[in-house]
C-alpha positions as CSV (number, residue, x, y, z in Angstrom):
1,M,6.3,-10.7,-23.5
2,T,4.1,-8.2,-21.7
3,A,2.0,-8.8,-18.7
4,Q,-1.1,-8.5,-20.8
5,N,-0.1,-11.4,-23.0
6,A,-1.4,-14.9,-22.2
7,R,1.3,-16.7,-20.4
8,V,1.5,-20.5,-19.9
9,W,3.2,-21.7,-16.7
10,R,4.4,-25.2,-16.6
11,C,3.7,-27.4,-13.5
12,G,7.2,-26.7,-12.2
13,V,10.0,-28.9,-11.3
14,A,10.9,-27.8,-7.8
15,P,14.5,-26.7,-7.2
16,L,16.7,-29.3,-5.6
17,A,16.8,-27.4,-2.3
18,L,13.0,-27.3,-2.2
19,L,12.8,-31.1,-2.9
20,L,15.3,-31.8,-0.1
21,A,13.5,-29.5,2.3
22,S,10.1,-31.0,1.5
23,S,11.5,-34.5,2.0
24,A,12.9,-33.6,5.3
25,L,9.8,-31.9,6.4
26,A,7.7,-34.9,5.7
27,Q,9.6,-36.8,8.4
28,T,9.2,-34.1,11.1
29,D,6.7,-34.3,14.0
30,S,3.4,-33.0,12.8
31,D,3.2,-30.8,16.0
32,E,6.6,-29.3,15.6
33,L,6.8,-25.6,15.1
34,P,7.7,-24.0,12.8
35,R,6.9,-26.4,10.0
36,L,5.9,-26.3,6.3
37,Q,3.5,-28.8,4.8
38,S,2.4,-29.5,1.3
39,A,-1.1,-28.2,0.7
40,E,-3.7,-27.5,-1.9
41,C,-3.4,-24.0,-3.4
42,P,-6.0,-21.7,-1.8
43,T,-7.1,-19.8,-5.0
44,Q,-8.0,-20.6,-8.5
45,A,-5.4,-18.1,-9.7
46,L,-2.6,-20.0,-8.1
47,R,-3.8,-23.2,-9.5
48,E,-3.9,-21.7,-13.0
49,L,-0.3,-20.5,-12.6
50,D,0.7,-24.1,-11.6
51,A,2.0,-23.0,-8.2
52,T,3.4,-25.4,-5.7
53,C,1.6,-24.6,-2.4
54,H,2.4,-25.2,1.2
55,T,1.0,-24.2,4.6
56,F,3.4,-22.7,7.1
57,H,2.6,-23.3,10.8
58,A,4.2,-21.2,13.6
59,P,3.6,-19.7,17.0
60,E,1.7,-16.5,17.2
61,N,4.3,-15.1,19.5
62,W,7.8,-16.1,18.6
63,E,9.3,-15.0,21.9
64,D,6.8,-16.1,24.5
65,S,4.4,-18.8,23.3
66,N,0.8,-18.3,24.5
67,G,-0.4,-21.5,22.9
68,N,-1.8,-19.6,19.9
69,T,-0.6,-20.6,16.4
70,I,-0.8,-19.2,13.0
71,S,-1.0,-20.9,9.6
72,L,-0.1,-19.2,6.3
73,P,-0.5,-20.2,2.7
74,V,2.8,-20.1,0.8
75,A,3.0,-20.4,-3.0
76,V,6.1,-21.2,-5.1
77,I,5.8,-20.4,-8.9
78,E,8.6,-21.5,-11.1
79,P,9.4,-19.7,-14.4
80,E,8.0,-20.7,-17.7
81,G,10.8,-23.1,-18.6
82,G,10.8,-25.0,-15.3
83,A,13.2,-24.5,-12.4
84,A,15.2,-21.3,-12.4
85,D,18.9,-21.3,-13.0
86,E,21.0,-22.0,-9.9
87,D,22.6,-18.5,-10.0
88,K,19.1,-16.8,-9.9
89,L,17.9,-16.5,-6.3
90,P,14.2,-16.9,-5.6
91,V,12.3,-13.6,-5.2
92,F,10.1,-13.4,-2.1
93,F,7.2,-11.0,-2.5
94,F,6.2,-8.8,0.4
95,P,2.6,-7.7,-0.2
96,G,1.4,-4.3,0.7
97,G,-1.9,-2.7,1.9
98,P,-1.0,-3.5,4.6
99,G,-3.0,-6.7,4.3
100,Y,-3.8,-6.8,0.6
101,S,-4.0,-10.4,-0.5
102,S,-3.0,-10.9,-4.2
103,L,-3.2,-14.7,-4.1
104,G,-6.5,-14.6,-5.9
105,E,-5.5,-12.0,-8.5
106,R,-3.9,-13.7,-11.5
107,E,-3.2,-10.5,-13.4
108,Y,-1.4,-9.1,-10.4
109,M,0.8,-12.1,-10.0
110,E,1.5,-12.3,-13.7
111,Q,2.8,-8.7,-13.5
112,L,5.2,-9.8,-10.7
113,L,6.3,-12.7,-12.8
114,E,6.9,-10.4,-15.7
115,D,8.9,-8.1,-13.4
116,I,11.3,-10.7,-12.2
117,G,11.9,-12.6,-15.4
118,E,13.1,-16.2,-15.3
119,R,13.2,-16.5,-11.6
120,T,11.2,-18.3,-9.0
121,L,8.5,-16.3,-7.2
122,V,7.6,-17.1,-3.7
123,T,4.5,-15.3,-2.5
124,M,2.2,-15.7,0.5
125,D,-0.5,-14.3,2.7
126,H,1.2,-13.0,5.8
127,R,-0.2,-13.7,9.3
128,G,-3.7,-12.3,9.7
129,F,-4.5,-12.1,6.0
130,I,-7.7,-13.4,4.4
131,H,-6.2,-16.8,3.5
132,A,-4.3,-17.2,6.8
133,D,-5.6,-18.8,10.0
134,P,-6.5,-16.8,12.0
135,S,-7.7,-14.2,9.6
136,L,-8.2,-11.0,11.5
137,E,-11.6,-10.0,10.2
138,C,-13.4,-6.7,11.0
139,P,-15.6,-6.2,7.9
140,E,-17.6,-3.4,9.5
141,Y,-14.5,-1.2,9.2
142,A,-14.9,-1.1,5.4
143,A,-17.9,1.3,5.7
144,V,-15.9,4.0,7.5
145,S,-12.3,3.4,6.4
146,P,-10.7,6.1,4.2
147,Y,-8.6,3.4,2.6
148,H,-11.3,0.9,1.7
149,N,-14.4,3.1,1.2
150,I,-12.0,5.5,-0.5
151,I,-13.7,8.8,-1.4
152,H,-17.2,8.4,0.2
153,T,-16.1,7.4,3.6
154,P,-18.0,9.1,6.5
155,A,-14.6,10.3,7.7
156,I,-14.8,12.7,4.8
157,T,-18.4,13.2,3.8
158,A,-20.7,12.5,6.7
159,S,-21.0,16.1,7.9
160,L,-19.1,19.3,8.0
161,E,-18.1,18.8,11.6
162,P,-14.7,17.2,11.9
163,M,-15.2,15.9,15.5
164,H,-18.4,14.1,14.4
165,R,-16.6,12.5,11.5
166,L,-13.7,11.5,13.8
167,S,-16.1,9.8,16.2
168,I,-17.6,7.6,13.4
169,I,-14.3,6.1,12.5
170,T,-12.7,5.8,15.9
171,S,-15.7,3.9,17.3
172,E,-15.2,1.2,14.7
173,V,-11.5,1.1,15.4
174,E,-12.2,0.5,19.1
175,A,-14.9,-2.1,18.2
176,C,-12.4,-4.0,16.0
177,H,-9.8,-4.1,18.8
178,R,-12.4,-5.4,21.3
179,K,-13.6,-8.0,18.8
180,L,-10.2,-9.4,18.0
181,T,-9.0,-9.5,21.6
182,A,-12.2,-11.2,22.7
183,E,-11.5,-13.9,20.1
184,G,-8.3,-14.6,21.9
185,H,-5.8,-13.0,19.4
186,D,-2.7,-11.3,20.6
187,V,-3.0,-8.4,18.1
188,S,0.3,-6.9,19.3
189,Q,2.0,-9.8,17.3
190,Y,0.7,-8.7,13.9
191,N,3.5,-6.4,12.8
192,S,6.5,-6.3,10.5
193,H,8.9,-7.6,13.1
194,A,6.9,-10.9,13.5
195,V,6.2,-11.1,9.8
196,S,10.0,-10.8,9.1
197,R,10.6,-13.8,11.4
198,D,7.8,-15.8,9.6
199,V,9.3,-15.1,6.2
200,D,12.8,-16.0,7.3
201,E,11.6,-19.3,8.7
202,I,9.8,-20.0,5.5
203,R,13.0,-19.2,3.6
204,R,14.9,-21.7,5.8
205,L,12.2,-24.5,5.5
206,L,12.1,-24.1,1.7
207,G,15.9,-24.7,1.7
208,Y,17.0,-21.3,0.4
209,E,20.2,-19.9,1.9
210,R,19.5,-16.4,0.6
211,I,16.7,-14.6,-1.2
212,D,16.0,-11.5,-3.1
213,G,13.1,-9.4,-1.8
214,F,10.4,-7.4,-3.7
215,G,8.1,-5.2,-1.6
216,S,4.9,-3.4,-2.8
217,S,3.9,-0.2,-1.0
218,T,3.8,-0.9,2.7
219,G,5.3,-4.3,1.9
220,S,8.4,-2.4,1.1
221,G,8.4,-1.2,4.7
222,T,8.0,-4.9,5.8
223,L,10.9,-5.7,3.5
224,A,13.0,-3.0,5.1
225,S,12.3,-4.6,8.5
226,F,13.3,-8.0,7.1
227,I,16.7,-6.4,6.0
228,Q,17.0,-4.9,9.5
229,Y,16.4,-8.2,11.4
230,H,17.7,-10.8,9.0
231,P,20.5,-9.2,7.0
232,D,22.3,-12.4,6.2
233,S,19.3,-13.9,4.5
234,I,18.9,-11.4,1.7
235,R,21.1,-10.5,-1.2
236,A,19.2,-7.6,-2.8
237,A,15.9,-5.7,-2.4
238,I,13.4,-4.1,-4.7
239,F,11.3,-1.4,-3.0
240,G,8.2,-0.9,-5.1
241,W,6.5,2.5,-4.5
242,P,7.6,2.2,-0.9
243,W,6.1,3.3,2.4
244,F,8.8,2.9,5.0
245,N,7.6,2.6,8.6
246,H,10.0,5.2,10.0
247,L,8.5,7.9,7.7
248,R,4.9,6.7,7.5
249,N,4.5,6.8,11.3
250,R,5.4,10.5,11.7
251,P,2.6,12.9,12.7
252,P,0.0,12.8,10.0
253,V,-0.1,16.5,9.5
254,D,3.5,16.4,8.5
255,E,2.8,13.8,5.9
256,L,-0.3,15.6,4.6
257,Y,1.6,18.7,3.9
258,T,4.3,16.7,2.1
259,A,1.6,15.2,-0.2
260,K,0.0,18.6,-0.7
261,Q,3.3,19.8,-2.0
262,T,3.0,17.2,-4.8
263,F,-0.2,18.8,-5.9
264,T,1.5,22.2,-6.2
265,D,4.5,20.6,-8.0
266,T,2.1,19.2,-10.5
267,L,0.7,22.6,-11.3
268,A,4.3,23.8,-11.6
269,L,4.9,21.3,-14.3
270,C,1.8,22.5,-16.2
271,V,2.9,26.1,-15.9
272,A,6.4,25.2,-17.1
273,E,5.2,23.3,-20.1
274,D,2.1,25.1,-21.2
275,R,1.6,28.8,-21.8
276,G,-2.1,28.5,-21.5
277,C,-1.7,27.0,-18.1
278,R,0.3,30.0,-16.9
279,E,-2.4,32.3,-18.3
280,L,-5.1,30.3,-16.6
281,L,-3.3,30.1,-13.2
282,P,-1.1,33.2,-12.9
283,N,-0.9,32.6,-9.1
284,W,-0.5,28.8,-9.4
285,M,1.4,28.5,-6.2
286,Q,-1.7,29.6,-4.3
287,S,-4.2,27.6,-6.4
288,I,-4.6,24.5,-4.2
289,D,-5.1,26.6,-1.1
290,R,-7.6,28.9,-2.9
291,A,-9.6,25.9,-4.2
292,R,-9.7,24.5,-0.7
293,R,-10.8,27.8,0.9
294,R,-13.6,28.1,-1.7
295,L,-14.9,24.7,-0.9
296,D,-14.7,25.3,2.9
297,A,-16.8,28.4,2.4
298,R,-19.3,26.7,0.1
299,P,-19.0,22.9,0.1
300,Y,-20.1,20.8,-2.8
301,V,-23.1,18.8,-1.8
302,A,-24.4,15.6,-3.5
303,H,-27.4,13.4,-2.9
304,V,-27.1,9.7,-3.5
305,A,-29.4,6.8,-3.4
306,T,-29.3,4.3,-0.6
307,P,-31.2,1.0,-0.1
308,Y,-35.0,1.0,0.4
309,G,-35.5,4.1,-1.7
310,R,-33.8,6.6,0.7
311,T,-31.2,9.3,-0.1
312,Q,-28.0,10.3,1.6
313,T,-26.3,13.6,1.6
314,L,-22.6,13.8,1.0
315,Y,-20.6,16.9,2.0
316,F,-17.4,17.7,0.2
317,D,-15.4,20.6,1.7
318,G,-11.8,21.6,1.2
319,A,-10.5,18.7,3.3
320,A,-12.4,16.3,1.1
321,F,-10.9,18.0,-2.0
322,L,-7.3,17.3,-0.7
323,D,-8.2,13.7,0.4
324,T,-9.7,12.9,-2.9
325,L,-6.8,14.4,-4.9
326,Y,-4.4,12.3,-2.8
327,L,-6.1,9.2,-4.1
328,T,-6.8,10.3,-7.7
329,L,-3.9,12.4,-8.7
330,A,-2.5,9.8,-11.1
331,S,-5.7,9.8,-13.1
332,D,-6.7,13.4,-12.6
333,Y,-3.4,15.4,-12.9
334,A,-4.0,16.6,-16.4
335,E,-7.4,18.2,-15.5
336,L,-6.1,19.6,-12.2
337,P,-5.3,23.1,-13.6
338,S,-8.8,23.6,-15.0
339,L,-10.3,22.0,-11.9
340,V,-8.8,24.4,-9.4
341,A,-9.6,27.4,-11.7
342,D,-13.2,26.2,-11.9
343,I,-13.5,25.8,-8.1
344,E,-12.0,29.2,-7.4
345,A,-14.4,30.8,-9.9
346,G,-17.4,29.0,-8.4
347,D,-18.0,26.6,-11.3
348,Y,-18.6,23.3,-9.6
349,S,-19.6,21.5,-12.9
350,R,-16.6,19.1,-12.8
351,L,-17.0,18.1,-9.2
352,E,-19.6,15.3,-9.7
353,G,-17.0,13.5,-11.8
354,F,-14.0,14.5,-9.6
355,F,-15.7,13.1,-6.5
356,R,-16.9,10.0,-8.3
357,I,-20.5,10.4,-7.3
358,E,-21.7,7.8,-9.7
359,D,-19.5,5.3,-8.0
360,H,-21.0,5.7,-4.5
361,D,-21.6,2.3,-2.9
362,P,-23.9,2.3,0.2
363,N,-22.6,-1.1,1.3
364,P,-18.8,-1.0,0.7
365,E,-16.6,-4.1,1.1
366,A,-12.9,-4.8,1.0
367,P,-12.9,-8.4,-0.3
368,N,-9.1,-8.8,-0.6
369,Y,-8.4,-7.4,2.9
370,A,-8.8,-8.8,6.4
371,L,-9.4,-5.3,7.9
372,G,-8.6,-6.3,11.4
373,Y,-5.1,-7.2,10.1
374,F,-4.9,-3.8,8.4
375,L,-5.5,-2.0,11.7
376,A,-3.3,-4.4,13.8
377,H,-0.4,-4.0,11.4
378,V,-0.6,-0.3,11.0
379,C,-0.9,0.3,14.7
380,S,1.4,-2.5,16.0
381,D,4.2,-1.3,13.7
382,M,4.2,2.0,15.6
383,G,5.3,0.3,18.8
384,S,5.3,2.9,21.6
385,N,5.2,5.7,19.0
386,R,1.5,5.6,18.8
387,P,-0.3,9.0,19.3
388,S,-2.6,9.6,22.2
389,P,-6.2,10.6,21.5
390,T,-5.2,14.2,22.5
391,D,-2.5,14.1,19.8
392,S,-4.8,12.9,17.1
393,I,-7.7,15.3,18.0
394,A,-5.3,18.2,17.9
395,A,-4.0,17.0,14.5
396,V,-7.6,16.9,13.2
397,E,-8.4,20.3,14.7
398,R,-5.3,21.7,12.9
399,D,-6.2,20.1,9.6
400,P,-9.4,18.1,9.2
401,A,-8.0,16.6,6.0
402,V,-6.0,14.2,8.3
403,L,-9.3,12.3,8.7
404,G,-9.2,10.9,5.2
405,F,-5.5,10.8,4.7
406,E,-3.2,8.7,6.9
407,P,-4.2,5.8,9.1
408,P,-1.6,6.2,12.0
409,W,-3.7,8.9,13.6
410,L,-6.5,6.5,14.4
411,C,-4.1,4.2,16.3
412,A,-4.7,6.4,19.3
413,W,-7.9,4.4,19.7
414,W,-6.5,0.9,18.9
415,G,-5.9,0.0,22.6
416,E,-2.3,-1.3,22.8
417,D,1.2,-0.9,21.5
418,G,2.7,-3.4,19.1
419,D,5.3,-5.9,20.5
420,V,8.2,-4.6,18.5
421,P,11.8,-3.8,19.5
422,A,12.6,-0.2,20.5
423,E,14.6,0.2,17.2
424,H,11.8,-1.0,15.0
425,N,11.1,2.5,13.6
426,D,14.7,3.3,13.0
427,P,15.8,3.3,9.3
428,P,17.7,0.1,8.4
429,V,21.4,0.4,8.3
430,S,22.6,-1.9,5.5
431,E,25.1,-2.2,2.6
432,I,22.6,-4.4,0.7
433,P,22.0,-3.2,-2.8
434,A,18.4,-2.0,-3.4
435,L,16.3,-0.5,-6.2
436,A,13.3,1.7,-5.4
437,I,10.7,2.6,-8.0
438,H,8.4,5.6,-7.7
439,G,5.6,7.1,-9.7
440,Q,5.8,10.8,-10.5
441,M,2.1,11.3,-9.7
442,D,2.2,9.3,-6.4
443,P,1.5,11.8,-3.6
444,C,2.1,9.3,-0.8
445,C,5.4,7.7,-1.8
446,G,7.6,10.0,-3.8
447,T,11.3,10.0,-4.1
448,R,11.9,11.7,-0.8
449,W,11.5,8.4,0.9
450,S,14.4,7.0,-1.0
451,R,16.6,10.0,-0.5
452,H,15.9,9.6,3.2
453,L,16.7,5.9,3.2
454,Q,20.0,6.5,1.3
455,R,21.5,7.9,4.4
456,T,21.6,4.5,6.0
457,M,21.4,2.3,2.9
458,P,24.1,3.9,0.6
459,N,23.7,1.2,-2.1
460,L,20.1,2.2,-2.7
461,Q,19.3,3.6,-6.2
462,F,15.9,4.9,-7.2
463,V,14.0,5.8,-10.3
464,E,10.9,8.0,-10.8
465,L,8.6,6.9,-13.6
466,Q,7.0,9.8,-15.4
467,A,3.2,10.3,-15.4
468,L,2.5,7.2,-13.3
469,G,1.2,6.9,-9.7
470,H,1.2,4.3,-7.0
471,N,2.1,0.8,-8.3
472,P,3.3,2.2,-11.7
473,I,3.1,-0.4,-14.5
474,N,5.0,-0.3,-17.8
475,E,7.7,-2.1,-19.6
476,C,10.3,0.2,-18.1
477,R,9.6,-1.1,-14.6
478,S,10.0,-4.7,-15.6
479,S,13.2,-4.1,-17.6
480,M,14.8,-2.2,-14.8
481,I,13.9,-4.8,-12.2
482,Q,15.3,-7.6,-14.3
483,A,18.5,-5.7,-15.0
484,F,18.9,-5.0,-11.3
485,L,18.3,-8.6,-10.3
486,N,20.9,-9.7,-12.8
487,D,23.5,-7.4,-11.3
488,P,22.4,-5.5,-8.2
489,E,25.8,-3.8,-7.8
490,R,25.5,-2.1,-11.2
491,P,23.5,1.2,-11.8
492,V,20.3,0.4,-13.7
493,D,19.8,2.1,-17.1
494,A,16.8,4.4,-16.3
495,S,16.7,6.0,-19.7
496,C,13.2,4.5,-20.2
497,R,11.8,6.4,-17.2
498,E,9.9,8.7,-19.5
499,E,8.4,5.9,-21.5
500,T,4.9,6.8,-20.4
501,A,4.0,10.3,-21.8
502,R,2.1,12.7,-19.7
503,E,-1.4,13.5,-20.7
504,P,-2.1,16.9,-22.4
505,W,-2.9,19.5,-19.8
506,V,-6.5,20.7,-19.7
507,T,-6.7,24.5,-19.5
508,E,-10.3,25.3,-20.3
509,P,-11.4,28.6,-18.6
510,P,-14.1,28.3,-16.0
511,G,-17.7,28.9,-16.8
512,A,-18.4,30.5,-13.4
513,M,-21.5,28.2,-13.0
514,E,-23.2,28.0,-9.6
515,N,-24.3,24.7,-8.1
516,D,-27.8,25.1,-6.7
517,D,-27.3,22.2,-4.2
518,A,-24.1,23.6,-2.8
C-alpha cells in the first residue's frame, strides 16, 4: 500500500508495556518530574490516525532546576492491525527543521507509517515546538529568515549591499533572543543534548526498554546525539537525509562551497549523458561561476506588489542565484544546463520562473515552526563553537551567498552559548547499525555526511536515491527502511535506488534576450 492510498488506522490496543507504564503513572504524584499523563491529541491529524496521546512534563534544565518546566505532546500510533508484534521495537521519530512540527500533517505522518511498516510509531513535538509549552515564538523572524521566507528573504533580495542585508537579519536574531530571555526562558537548554534526555525519559515512562530511531534532516543530528548520550536505549537508527551537528556547524563558507560542487556535478551528469549538453556547455566546469559573475555584473531585478498598492524591488545577483539553486535543485536540475547558458548569454527570460516571482508573499509566515526554537536549537547546539560577529562578517565579505545559505553564521548575534557538553559536536562513536538515505539532488545533505560518520559508526550503511532531493519519497525508500528494521545487521538491497528516473535534460540554446529592468 502506498502513502497516497487511503489508510484506516484502528484505535489501537496499547502494548502491554505501555499499559503497565500508564497504570503506574496514574498513581504518581501529580507534581513529580518527569511524568507522563494521558491527554487529548493536540491535532486533528493525530485524532484521525487514532493516536494515543500523552503530555510529558519535565524540568527545563535537567542538571540545575531553575523552577521552569516544559510540557510536550507525545503521540503513539499503532499499526493497522492493532499492537505491533513483540519482536518489533517501537520507532521514535526525531523531527527536523529544526523545529518543524509534523503533528498536524496527516500525509507526512502517513508516509512515516508507510516507511516503518507494521511497527508502532512514537512521535512528538520536542521542547520549544509549536504544540509544546513553552513554545518559543518569534514570528517576526519569518519575514527575514532564508529558511522560512525561502527565496525572497531580505537577506538575499533587499539590496545589492551585503552588509545592509546582514543587518536586517541579525537585528531580528538579536530581538528574538531578547524577547525569549525577557519571558524567562533559559534558551541555552533548547538543544539536542536536552532533547535527547527528554526522549529517553519518554521511552522509559512508556515502558520501552529499547527503541529504534528515525531522524529527518536535522532530526538525524538529534538522533546522532541520542546515540551519543543514551547508547543502551537504542537498537538501530535511520538517518533520513541527515544533517549532523559536527558537520553543519563548520564555517558556512566551507559548507557553501561543498553545496556549490553539487551544482557542478549535476552539469557533469548532463554532459556525460547528453551530447547536446556538451555542445551547449563546452566549458561546463566553469558554467556555475560564469552565471554567477554575469548576475553580479548585471543583476536580475523584479518589481512585486505589496499591500496598499505599493511595489517592492527585489534584487537577484550571483549570490541569490546560488542560494536559490540550493533550495530548488531537486525541481530545477533538468533545466540547469540551459539556464546557465542563458544567463551567460544575457538571456534572462527564464529568471522570473527560476526566482519564483509569482510566489512572492509580502507577509510570510512559518505556521509549523516556532521560530524562536529554530534559532535556539541551531545556536545552542553549537555550544562554544559559535562564531563571533567578526567571524561571520568576514565570511559574508568573502562570499555574500552565505547570507541565504546556512543559519549557523547568524548565531554570532544570538547572545549566549548552548548548555551542552564539550564533546557535543564530536561525531558519535558507536557500533549501532544505522541506515542513511540521501537524495542525489540534495545540495545540503549528500553522501559525504555518511562517509564522514562511517569513521566512527562502522555499521552505518547509506544509499543515494537517484533524481530526488531533500526528504526523498518513493517506494524504494520505504522498502529499504522496512528491510533494515527487520534485520539491521544485514546489508539492505539498494537495487531500487534508481527507481525514480531523472528528467530529460533541457538543452535549448539561449536567445540572447536582454531584460530591460535589469
